[in-house]
C-alpha positions as CSV (number, residue, x, y, z in Angstrom):
1,X,103.6,-30.8,-77.9
2,X,100.3,-30.5,-76.1
3,X,99.7,-27.4,-74.0
4,X,97.1,-27.1,-71.4
5,X,95.3,-24.0,-70.4
6,X,96.7,-22.6,-67.2
7,X,94.5,-22.9,-64.1
8,X,93.3,-20.0,-62.1
9,X,96.0,-18.1,-60.2
10,X,96.4,-18.4,-56.5
11,X,94.6,-15.1,-55.8
12,X,91.6,-16.2,-57.8
13,X,91.6,-19.6,-56.2
14,X,91.6,-18.1,-52.7
15,X,88.5,-16.0,-53.6
16,X,86.6,-18.7,-55.6
17,X,86.7,-21.6,-53.1
18,X,84.6,-24.7,-53.6
19,X,81.0,-24.5,-52.5
20,X,80.3,-25.8,-49.0
21,X,78.7,-29.3,-48.9
22,X,74.9,-29.5,-49.4
23,X,73.1,-30.7,-46.3
24,X,70.3,-33.1,-46.9
25,X,69.4,-33.4,-43.2
26,X,67.7,-30.5,-41.3
27,X,70.1,-29.2,-38.7
28,X,68.8,-28.9,-35.1
29,X,70.3,-25.4,-34.9
30,X,69.3,-22.8,-37.6
31,X,71.9,-21.6,-40.0
32,X,73.8,-18.4,-39.4
33,X,74.0,-16.3,-42.6
34,X,76.7,-13.7,-42.2
35,X,76.9,-12.9,-45.9
36,X,76.2,-9.3,-46.8
37,X,75.3,-10.1,-50.4
38,X,73.8,-12.9,-52.5
39,X,74.4,-14.3,-56.0
40,X,71.8,-14.5,-58.8
41,X,71.4,-16.9,-61.7
42,X,70.4,-14.0,-63.9
43,X,69.8,-10.3,-64.0
44,X,66.1,-11.1,-64.3
45,X,66.2,-13.0,-61.0
46,X,67.9,-10.1,-59.3
47,X,65.2,-7.7,-60.6
48,X,62.4,-10.0,-59.5
49,X,63.7,-10.2,-56.0
50,X,64.5,-6.5,-55.7
51,X,61.0,-5.6,-56.8
52,X,59.3,-8.2,-54.6
53,X,58.0,-10.2,-57.6
54,X,59.6,-13.3,-56.0
55,X,61.0,-14.0,-52.6
56,X,64.7,-14.0,-52.0
57,X,67.7,-12.0,-50.7
58,X,69.8,-9.4,-52.3
59,X,71.6,-7.5,-49.5
60,X,71.6,-7.9,-45.8
61,X,70.7,-4.3,-45.1
62,X,67.4,-5.1,-46.9
63,X,66.8,-8.6,-45.5
64,X,68.8,-11.3,-43.9
65,X,67.6,-15.0,-43.4
66,X,68.9,-15.2,-39.8
67,X,67.2,-12.0,-38.8
68,X,64.0,-13.1,-40.6
69,X,64.1,-16.4,-38.7
70,X,64.1,-14.5,-35.4
71,X,61.3,-12.1,-36.3
72,X,59.0,-14.8,-37.7
73,X,59.7,-17.0,-34.6
74,X,58.6,-14.2,-32.3
75,X,55.6,-13.6,-34.6
76,X,54.6,-17.2,-34.3
77,X,54.7,-17.0,-30.5
78,X,52.8,-13.7,-30.2
79,X,50.3,-14.7,-32.8
80,X,49.6,-18.2,-31.6
81,X,46.1,-17.4,-30.4
82,X,44.8,-15.1,-33.2
83,X,43.2,-16.1,-36.5
84,X,44.9,-13.6,-38.8
85,X,48.4,-13.8,-40.2
86,X,51.1,-12.3,-38.0
87,X,54.5,-11.3,-39.3
88,X,57.5,-9.6,-37.8
89,X,60.4,-7.3,-38.5
90,X,63.7,-7.3,-36.6
91,X,65.8,-4.2,-35.8
92,X,69.2,-3.4,-34.3
93,X,67.7,-2.5,-30.9
94,X,64.4,-2.1,-29.1
95,X,64.6,1.7,-29.6
96,X,65.2,1.1,-33.3
97,X,62.0,-1.0,-33.4
98,X,60.1,1.7,-31.6
99,X,61.4,4.5,-33.8
100,X,60.5,2.6,-37.0
101,X,57.0,1.9,-35.6
102,X,56.3,5.6,-35.0
103,X,58.0,6.7,-38.3
104,X,55.9,4.2,-40.2
105,X,52.5,5.0,-38.6
106,X,52.7,8.8,-37.9
107,X,53.4,11.9,-40.0
108,X,53.5,15.6,-39.5
109,X,50.3,16.7,-37.7
110,X,49.8,13.3,-36.1
111,X,49.1,12.9,-32.4
112,X,50.3,10.1,-30.0
113,X,48.9,9.2,-26.6
114,X,51.4,7.4,-24.3
115,X,51.8,6.5,-20.7
116,X,53.1,9.1,-18.3
117,X,55.4,6.5,-16.8
118,X,56.7,5.5,-20.2
119,X,60.3,4.3,-20.6
120,X,62.6,7.3,-20.7
121,X,64.1,6.4,-24.2
122,X,60.6,6.3,-25.7
123,X,59.7,9.6,-24.1
124,X,62.8,11.2,-25.5
125,X,61.9,9.9,-29.0
126,X,58.4,11.3,-28.8
127,X,59.2,14.5,-26.9
128,X,62.6,15.4,-28.2
129,X,62.8,13.9,-31.8
130,X,59.5,13.3,-33.4
131,X,58.1,16.6,-32.1
132,X,60.6,18.3,-34.4
133,X,58.8,16.7,-37.3
134,X,55.3,17.8,-36.3
135,X,54.2,14.8,-34.2
136,X,52.6,15.8,-30.9
137,X,52.2,13.6,-27.8
138,X,50.2,13.6,-24.6
139,X,51.3,11.5,-21.6
140,X,48.5,10.2,-19.4
141,X,47.6,7.7,-16.7
142,X,47.1,4.8,-19.1
143,X,45.2,2.9,-16.4
144,X,42.5,5.6,-16.3
145,X,40.0,5.0,-19.0
146,X,38.6,8.5,-18.7
147,X,42.0,10.1,-19.0
148,X,42.8,8.0,-22.1
149,X,39.5,8.9,-23.9
150,X,39.9,12.5,-23.0
151,X,43.4,12.6,-24.6
152,X,42.4,11.1,-27.9
153,X,41.8,13.4,-30.8
154,X,40.8,13.1,-34.5
155,X,44.6,13.5,-35.2
156,X,45.6,10.6,-32.9
157,X,47.3,7.9,-34.9
158,X,48.9,5.8,-32.2
159,X,47.8,4.9,-28.6
160,X,51.0,3.5,-27.1
161,X,51.1,1.3,-24.0
162,X,53.4,-1.0,-22.1
163,X,52.0,-4.3,-21.0
164,X,53.9,-3.7,-17.7
165,X,55.2,-0.2,-17.4
166,X,58.8,0.6,-16.6
167,X,59.4,0.9,-13.6
168,X,56.1,1.1,-11.7
169,X,54.7,-2.1,-13.2
170,X,51.4,-0.5,-14.1
171,X,49.3,-3.2,-15.9
172,X,47.7,-2.1,-19.2
173,X,44.0,-2.9,-19.6
174,X,44.6,-4.0,-23.1
175,X,41.0,-4.6,-24.2
176,X,39.9,-1.2,-22.9
177,X,42.8,0.5,-24.7
178,X,42.1,-1.4,-27.9
179,X,38.5,-0.3,-27.9
180,X,39.6,3.3,-27.1
181,X,42.2,3.3,-29.9
182,X,40.0,1.7,-32.5
183,X,37.1,4.0,-31.7
184,X,39.3,7.0,-32.4
185,X,40.7,5.5,-35.6
186,X,44.1,4.9,-34.1
187,X,46.4,1.9,-33.7
188,X,47.1,0.3,-30.3
189,X,50.9,-0.3,-30.2
190,X,52.1,-2.3,-27.1
191,X,55.6,-2.6,-25.8
192,X,55.5,-6.0,-24.2
193,X,59.2,-6.3,-23.4
194,X,58.5,-6.9,-19.6
195,X,55.9,-9.6,-20.3
196,X,57.2,-11.6,-23.3
197,X,54.8,-13.9,-25.1
198,X,55.2,-16.4,-22.3
199,X,53.3,-14.1,-19.9
200,X,51.0,-12.0,-22.2
201,X,50.1,-11.9,-25.9
202,X,48.6,-8.5,-26.6
203,X,47.4,-9.3,-30.1
204,X,44.9,-11.7,-28.5
205,X,43.4,-8.7,-26.6
206,X,43.1,-6.3,-29.6
207,X,46.5,-4.8,-30.0
208,X,47.6,-4.0,-33.5
209,X,51.3,-4.1,-33.1
210,X,53.5,-5.6,-30.4
211,X,57.1,-4.8,-30.0
212,X,60.0,-6.1,-27.8
213,X,63.4,-5.1,-26.9
214,X,64.7,-8.5,-27.6
215,X,67.9,-7.5,-25.7
216,X,66.0,-8.3,-22.5
217,X,64.1,-11.5,-21.8
218,X,64.0,-12.9,-25.3
219,X,67.8,-13.1,-25.5
220,X,68.0,-13.7,-21.8
221,X,71.8,-13.8,-21.4
222,X,72.9,-10.1,-21.7
223,X,75.0,-10.8,-24.8
224,X,72.9,-9.6,-27.8
225,X,71.0,-6.5,-28.7
226,X,67.9,-6.3,-30.9
227,X,64.3,-5.3,-31.3
228,X,61.3,-6.9,-32.9
229,X,57.8,-5.7,-34.0
230,X,55.0,-8.1,-34.9
231,X,51.5,-7.6,-36.3
232,X,49.4,-7.9,-39.4
233,X,51.3,-7.9,-42.7
234,X,49.8,-4.6,-43.9
235,X,51.0,-2.9,-40.7
236,X,54.4,-4.6,-40.7
237,X,55.3,-3.8,-44.4
238,X,56.0,-0.1,-43.9
239,X,58.3,-1.0,-41.0
240,X,60.4,-3.1,-43.3
241,X,60.7,-0.1,-45.7
242,X,61.8,2.2,-42.8
243,X,64.3,-0.4,-41.6
244,X,66.2,-0.9,-44.8
245,X,66.0,2.8,-45.7
246,X,67.4,4.0,-42.4
247,X,69.8,1.0,-42.0
248,X,68.4,0.0,-38.6
249,X,69.2,-3.6,-39.3
250,X,69.8,-6.5,-36.9
251,X,73.2,-8.2,-37.4
252,X,72.9,-11.9,-38.1
253,X,75.1,-12.9,-35.2
254,X,72.8,-11.0,-32.8
255,X,69.7,-12.5,-34.5
256,X,71.2,-16.0,-34.0
257,X,71.8,-15.5,-30.3
258,X,68.4,-13.9,-29.7
259,X,66.6,-16.7,-31.5
260,X,68.5,-19.3,-29.5
261,X,67.1,-17.6,-26.4
262,X,63.5,-18.4,-27.4
263,X,64.0,-22.1,-26.7
264,X,64.5,-21.5,-23.0
265,X,62.2,-18.4,-22.7
266,X,59.4,-20.3,-20.9
267,X,61.7,-21.9,-18.4
268,X,63.5,-18.7,-17.7
269,X,60.4,-16.6,-17.4
270,X,58.8,-19.1,-15.0
271,X,61.8,-18.8,-12.7
272,X,62.0,-15.0,-13.1
273,X,58.3,-14.7,-12.2
274,X,58.5,-17.1,-9.2
275,X,61.6,-15.5,-7.8
276,X,60.3,-12.0,-8.2
277,X,57.1,-12.9,-6.3
278,X,59.1,-14.3,-3.4
279,X,61.4,-11.3,-3.3
280,X,58.5,-8.8,-3.4
281,X,56.6,-10.6,-0.7
282,X,59.6,-10.7,1.5
283,X,60.4,-7.0,1.2
284,X,57.0,-5.4,1.3
285,X,57.0,-5.1,5.1
286,X,60.6,-4.0,5.5
287,X,60.8,-0.7,7.3
288,X,63.2,0.8,4.8
289,X,60.7,0.3,2.0
290,X,58.1,3.1,1.6
291,X,56.1,1.0,-0.9
292,X,56.8,-1.7,-3.5
293,X,55.5,-2.0,-7.1
294,X,54.9,-5.5,-8.1
295,X,51.6,-6.6,-9.7
296,X,51.7,-10.0,-7.9
297,X,51.0,-8.3,-4.6
298,X,47.3,-7.7,-3.7
299,X,48.2,-4.2,-2.7
300,X,49.3,-3.2,-6.2
301,X,46.6,-1.2,-8.0
302,X,46.9,-3.4,-11.1
303,X,46.6,-6.7,-9.3
304,X,43.2,-7.6,-10.6
305,X,44.2,-6.7,-14.2
306,X,47.4,-8.7,-13.7
307,X,45.5,-11.8,-12.8
308,X,43.4,-11.3,-15.9
309,X,46.1,-10.6,-18.4
310,X,49.4,-12.0,-17.0
311,X,49.1,-15.8,-17.2
312,X,51.5,-18.5,-18.3
313,X,50.5,-21.1,-21.0
314,X,49.1,-23.3,-18.3
315,X,46.7,-20.5,-17.2
316,X,48.6,-19.8,-13.9
317,X,49.3,-16.2,-12.9
318,X,52.8,-15.0,-13.8
319,X,53.5,-11.4,-12.8
320,X,56.8,-10.7,-14.5
321,X,60.3,-10.5,-13.2
322,X,60.7,-6.9,-12.2
323,X,59.9,-5.5,-8.7
324,X,60.4,-1.8,-7.9
325,X,61.3,-0.5,-4.4
326,X,60.5,3.0,-3.3
327,X,63.1,3.4,-0.5
328,X,62.5,5.6,2.5
329,X,65.0,8.5,2.7
330,X,64.8,9.8,-0.9
331,X,67.5,9.8,-3.5
332,X,70.5,9.4,-1.0
333,X,68.8,6.3,0.4
334,X,68.0,4.9,-3.1
335,X,71.5,5.4,-4.3
336,X,72.9,3.9,-1.1
337,X,70.8,0.8,-1.3
338,X,72.1,0.1,-4.8
339,X,75.7,0.7,-3.5
340,X,75.2,-1.6,-0.5
341,X,74.2,-4.6,-2.5
342,X,76.9,-7.3,-2.7
343,X,75.3,-10.2,-4.6
344,X,72.9,-8.2,-6.8
345,X,74.7,-6.5,-9.7
346,X,74.8,-2.8,-10.4
347,X,74.4,-2.7,-14.2
348,X,72.2,-1.4,-17.0
349,X,69.4,-3.2,-18.8
350,X,67.4,-6.2,-17.5
351,X,66.0,-9.6,-18.3
352,X,69.3,-11.6,-18.0
353,X,70.5,-14.3,-15.7
354,X,71.9,-11.8,-13.2
355,X,69.7,-9.8,-10.8
356,X,70.3,-6.2,-11.6
357,X,69.5,-3.1,-9.5
358,X,69.2,0.5,-10.9
359,X,68.4,3.8,-9.3
360,X,65.6,4.9,-11.6
361,X,65.7,8.7,-11.5
362,X,69.4,8.9,-12.4
363,X,69.4,6.1,-15.0
364,X,66.4,4.8,-17.0
365,X,64.2,7.9,-16.4
366,X,66.9,10.6,-16.1
367,X,65.1,12.5,-19.0
368,X,62.2,13.2,-16.7
369,X,61.8,16.4,-14.7
370,X,61.0,16.1,-11.0
371,X,57.3,16.9,-11.7
372,X,57.2,14.3,-14.4
373,X,58.8,11.7,-12.2
374,X,56.2,12.4,-9.5
375,X,53.3,12.2,-11.9
376,X,54.6,8.9,-13.1
377,X,54.8,7.5,-9.6
378,X,58.6,7.5,-9.4
379,X,60.1,8.8,-6.2
380,X,63.7,10.1,-5.7
381,X,64.4,6.8,-3.9
382,X,63.0,4.4,-6.5
383,X,65.1,1.4,-7.3
384,X,64.2,-1.1,-10.0
385,X,65.1,-4.7,-9.5
386,X,65.2,-7.1,-12.4
387,X,65.2,-10.5,-10.8
388,X,67.5,-13.0,-12.4
389,X,68.0,-16.7,-12.0
390,X,69.8,-16.9,-8.6
391,X,68.3,-18.6,-5.6
392,X,65.6,-16.2,-4.3
393,X,66.7,-16.7,-0.7
394,X,70.1,-15.3,-1.5
395,X,68.6,-12.3,-3.2
396,X,66.3,-11.7,-0.2
397,X,69.2,-11.9,2.2
398,X,71.3,-9.4,0.2
399,X,68.4,-7.0,0.0
400,X,67.6,-7.2,3.7
401,X,71.2,-6.6,4.6
402,X,71.5,-3.7,2.2
403,X,68.3,-2.1,3.6
404,X,69.3,-2.7,7.2
405,X,72.5,-0.8,6.5
406,X,70.7,2.4,5.4
407,X,70.9,5.2,8.0
């Protein structure tokens, strides 16, 4: 009687399923790799990948193909006009990207120069966290060359700027800042979230590292969170080490959604910019508006710089999708305006398809003291508008009505 070896049991069979079919044709959509771990043909292969002797993947806290696809795509867009290699690293959020950048390029005793109207989360990182580890910071008017040069020290390691500041839309003179930083032996690091590579590519103007909260315009649909830093390989390499050591990884599903957003980024940004310009123009003379920050208006102090740096791929001016109102009547009026809006959404973040309004002093810059708010050009009645993809005439009507209802 012939006996046969028993096959694997049902539990084993459920775990060791057949391999998925090999795909000879390149798919239009990139693959989504959710796997946390990867197999190896040998121990030697595993060691070679772990030590960097050969490319590959071992564990998604270290590297993930979907996250890499996103960061390299953004690097390609940001680095399209420069002659050197540009690479990227992705993170679980924009703040994770900023944190890793400072951790990689500062140390105890280092000094940072940053804008006085810097995003509140970045200020909290510098003032409340990194200061505990011996990193000091000065916050200056980044548009004032004399103030920037006066703030730089031999210990300065990073000059930090925002292409368009949040929320006053101050336009960074990138070439001036690059010359100042490099003359002091520092890096110019630029948060270009509000611009995106469709509007401005800071690497072309001398920046060393460019970062984005990809949660905003890059994703574009308010459904994924992430951050990206791009720059020369030698400057990016230490960020990778910080990322996988601290665990600030970008999940593959988020990376997939954010990369998908890149395909429509030029179309969306063109609409954001065009609509924001119409809204700003329509509101600048309203009696309820003390003044309005939008670099597309000739009255904005950064208008000339905006025409120089903020241009679309066709060379046409494109001034971003954020307009900031300083409402007459102080904080009560600013809060009331946001509450009066019916079409425009009261929500956090920006850069999605919905137009979003936020009272600045109580939300994005709540970490600032009254004196710091005033120095940054933020009044108690400041309201930031992130213009979405609705018809601009409908947005204008909603804003006019809400302003008219103010006491």
